[in-house]
C-alpha positions as protocol buffer text, in pm:
chain_id: "A"
residue {
  index: 1
  type: MET
  ca { x: 6702 y: 6269 z: 10712 }
}
residue {
  index: 2
  type: LYS
  ca { x: 7095 y: 6450 z: 10754 }
}
residue {
  index: 3
  type: ASN
  ca { x: 7127 y: 6453 z: 10410 }
}
residue {
  index: 4
  type: ILE
  ca { x: 6782 y: 6673 z: 10329 }
}
residue {
  index: 5
  type: LYS
  ca { x: 6807 y: 6883 z: 10575 }
}
residue {
  index: 6
  type: LYS
  ca { x: 7174 y: 6955 z: 10412 }
}
residue {
  index: 7
  type: TYR
  ca { x: 6967 y: 7030 z: 10080 }
}
residue {
  index: 8
  type: ILE
  ca { x: 6763 y: 7189 z: 10178 }
}
residue {
  index: 9
  type: LYS
  ca { x: 7005 y: 7421 z: 10381 }
}
residue {
  index: 10
  type: LYS
  ca { x: 7220 y: 7463 z: 10025 }
}
residue {
  index: 11
  type: LYS
  ca { x: 6918 y: 7568 z: 9849 }
}
residue {
  index: 12
  type: LEU
  ca { x: 6803 y: 7849 z: 10138 }
}
residue {
  index: 13
  type: SER
  ca { x: 7158 y: 7987 z: 10130 }
}
residue {
  index: 14
  type: LYS
  ca { x: 7193 y: 8026 z: 9769 }
}
residue {
  index: 15
  type: LEU
  ca { x: 6803 y: 8176 z: 9766 }
}
residue {
  index: 16
  type: TYR
  ca { x: 6932 y: 8423 z: 10051 }
}
residue {
  index: 17
  type: ARG
  ca { x: 7198 y: 8554 z: 9869 }
}
residue {
  index: 18
  type: GLY
  ca { x: 7046 y: 8660 z: 9577 }
}
residue {
  index: 19
  type: ILE
  ca { x: 6821 y: 8859 z: 9818 }
}
residue {
  index: 20
  type: TYR
  ca { x: 7087 y: 8944 z: 9985 }
}
residue {
  index: 21
  type: TRP
  ca { x: 7312 y: 9112 z: 9633 }
}
residue {
  index: 22
  type: ILE
  ca { x: 6960 y: 9289 z: 9578 }
}
residue {
  index: 23
  type: TYR
  ca { x: 6910 y: 9428 z: 9907 }
}
residue {
  index: 24
  type: VAL
  ca { x: 7275 y: 9512 z: 9855 }
}
residue {
  index: 25
  type: TYR
  ca { x: 7230 y: 9669 z: 9500 }
}
residue {
  index: 26
  type: VAL
  ca { x: 6911 y: 9889 z: 9601 }
}
residue {
  index: 27
  type: SER
  ca { x: 7065 y: 10012 z: 9964 }
}
residue {
  index: 28
  type: CYS
  ca { x: 7348 y: 10120 z: 9748 }
}
residue {
  index: 29
  type: LYS
  ca { x: 7151 y: 10304 z: 9480 }
}
residue {
  index: 30
  type: ARG
  ca { x: 6948 y: 10490 z: 9728 }
}
residue {
  index: 31
  type: THR
  ca { x: 7179 y: 10597 z: 9999 }
}
residue {
  index: 32
  type: GLN
  ca { x: 7493 y: 10729 z: 9828 }
}
residue {
  index: 33
  type: ASN
  ca { x: 7624 y: 10714 z: 10244 }
}
residue {
  index: 34
  type: ILE
  ca { x: 7875 y: 10408 z: 10206 }
}
residue {
  index: 35
  type: ARG
  ca { x: 7960 y: 10349 z: 10535 }
}
residue {
  index: 36
  type: ASP
  ca { x: 7593 y: 10377 z: 10619 }
}
residue {
  index: 37
  type: SER
  ca { x: 7459 y: 10101 z: 10434 }
}
residue {
  index: 38
  type: ARG
  ca { x: 7779 y: 9892 z: 10501 }
}
residue {
  index: 39
  type: ARG
  ca { x: 7627 y: 9875 z: 10859 }
}
residue {
  index: 40
  type: LYS
  ca { x: 7306 y: 9797 z: 10691 }
}
residue {
  index: 41
  type: HIS
  ca { x: 7419 y: 9478 z: 10528 }
}
residue {
  index: 42
  type: LYS
  ca { x: 7623 y: 9361 z: 10872 }
}
residue {
  index: 43
  type: SER
  ca { x: 7276 y: 9344 z: 11028 }
}
residue {
  index: 44
  type: PHE
  ca { x: 7182 y: 9174 z: 10740 }
}
residue {
  index: 45
  type: VAL
  ca { x: 7395 y: 8936 z: 10726 }
}
residue {
  index: 46
  type: TYR
  ca { x: 7337 y: 8829 z: 11121 }
}
residue {
  index: 47
  type: ILE
  ca { x: 6985 y: 8797 z: 11031 }
}
residue {
  index: 48
  type: ILE
  ca { x: 7061 y: 8543 z: 10745 }
}
residue {
  index: 49
  type: ASN
  ca { x: 7334 y: 8395 z: 10987 }
}
residue {
  index: 50
  type: GLY
  ca { x: 7025 y: 8399 z: 11253 }
}
residue {
  index: 51
  type: LEU
  ca { x: 6810 y: 8213 z: 11049 }
}
């Protein structure tokens, strides 16, 4: 049972990393303000860590 949970978590983290990089790319394209997008990325990381 524990191994299955670990496997699912590994798969999910890979998926979220992919989503995260897409999010980073899109937000960087949309806003040229790097400081603002960095703040957004930090909050996004907190959301991922909460899952």
